Residue, then its C-alpha position, 0 to 999 in steps of 0.5 A: m499500499s502506497l504512503r500518501k505523499k508528504k505536503v512540501s512546506l515553505k520551509d522545504i523550499a527554503q532549504q532548497v533555495g538556501v534561505s529563510t522560511a520567512l524570505v519564502s513566505y514573504v515572496l509567495n504571498n505576493k508581497r513587494e519585492d523591492r527589498i530583495s533581488k529579482e534573481v532571489a525571488k524568480k528562484i523561490r517562485s521556480t523551486a515552488k512550482k517545480m516542488n508542486y508547492r500548494t498554498n495553504q489556504i486554511a492558514r492564510s485565511l485564518k492570518t488574513n481573515k479572508t478566503a479568497t472565495l466568492g459565493l453566487i446564488v442564481a435562480d436556476i444555473s442551468n438557464p441559459f442567461f444565469s449559466q452565461l452570468a455564472r461565467f462571466i462573474e466567475d471570469q472577472a473573479a478569477a482576474a482578482n484571484y478570487t474563486v466562485i462557488f455556484a448554486s441554484s435556489d431554485e426560485n425556493e425561499q428556504k432553499s436560498q436561505n439554505l444556501i447562504n446559510v452554507f456560504l456564510d459558514r463557509q466563510v465567503d468573503g461576499l455574495i453575489i445573489a439573484p434573490a428569489e421571491n420573498t427574500k428580501p428578509q434575507i437580504r435585510a439580515l445579510q445587511r444587518s450582519a454586515t456581510p459584503f453582497v451585491l444582488v445581480d438581475r433582480y433587485f428590492p427598489d426600497l432596499k438600500c443596497s448595491y446592485v447591477a440590473l437592466d433598466n427593464f421598463q425602459a427595454a420593455r418600452e422600446a420593444v412594444r414601440h417597435l411592435i407600434r411602429e410596424g403598424n401594430r395597435r392590438i398587442g397583447l403581453i404574456t407575463f408572470k404574476t409575480s412580485f419580482f420587481h424586474i418583471n413587473e418593470r417589463r409589465n410598466g414598460y408595455l403599458s407606457a409605451l401603448r399610453e404614448a401612442g394613444i392605445p387604449i389598455n385592453k385587460k383581455w390582451i394582458r395574461e398573467i401566467n404562474m410561475a410554479d408551473p407555467a406550461p399549462g398557463i402559457k397554453k392557455a393565455v395563447a389560445d385565450m387570445l386568439a380565441l378572442p373575437t378581435r385578436p392581437e396583431a402582435l405579443f410581448f413575451s416577457t422572458n425567453m421561456l415565455y417566449i419558447q412555450g408560447m412559440i411551440y403552442l403557435r406553431q402546433q396551431g399553425i399560426k404563421v409568425p409574423d404574417e399572422i402575428a408578430i412577436v417580440s420577446f426577452d432575451e436571445t436563446e438557443a432554442s429560437e433556432l428550433f423555429d423557422v423565424p428568428p426572433t426580435y427580442i431584447r438583449q441583456p448585457i450579461r457580460e457587463m452584469g456580470q464583470q460589474a457586479t463582480r468589480i463592486l463585490i470585490e470594492n466593498i470587500e476592500r471598502r464598504h459602499t453601496r452602487q447601483v447600476h442600471l444598464p441599457g438592454e439592446l433590442i435586436i431586430n429579426t423576422s418575428s416582428i417585421r411583417r412582409 
């Protein structure tokens, strides 16, 4: 039976180079090297690499009171939006010598709290959170505990805390303005029934665009879907819209998941997009390749969102401050909203 190989220590490196253990620690902990020769520093680093030296993170964290880790909580890491966001956060954190630990709340309030507790028990230096519904008390608790954190994508407007999010109101308003410019006046909205501020801001943007164009608000053209079991609700919402005596000329889906399910049903019913009904969605998705018509959609600046959230969190770890960032969306116009 083979014995476990002994872990290389600072003392081992010092003996190999012929310097003190303190000097090796000084060099490998990325401190300024202006008091020693570059040749010695280079030799220490080279020897450490050859000997496969690994930093004792537990000892370092005890000494510095930091773990160089960040916790990231999103709704669902398998969702393309959140997986892309997580990747940009991970890359930005790595550039600052931080490691990111990911987890999904599954839009569940209790699971969100459990994850926060786990991350705090692991002594992460800070948290980036896309908060689940009804988790405002959890965010307040983080504020009281002085834990560095940043909200991303979603936030609570009455809480004074750092966040990075899309300007959802303006993005939705621009999407509906586009439909109006294309000659549509009967425009339906399919969205979620939720307390999420960002989703409701998309609804408000839709309403604002109609009002400024002098188009009466028709409640029958606004359908809110239960988030817990959306698929049947989306099918019924689209079916009800199509069955109206005066049905909408265009539909605005407030999320890409609603768009995908809605498009599946429209295709099943033989409804031609955009000839019979124009479509605009939120967020790009690879699933749109399943349909014959490329979608017009609001593109969110996911890269910038992730990078800014990470930079703000790292700044908060070093020096507490509050930054609230609203990023603009970009309307990408494709075939689904342009009638031939």
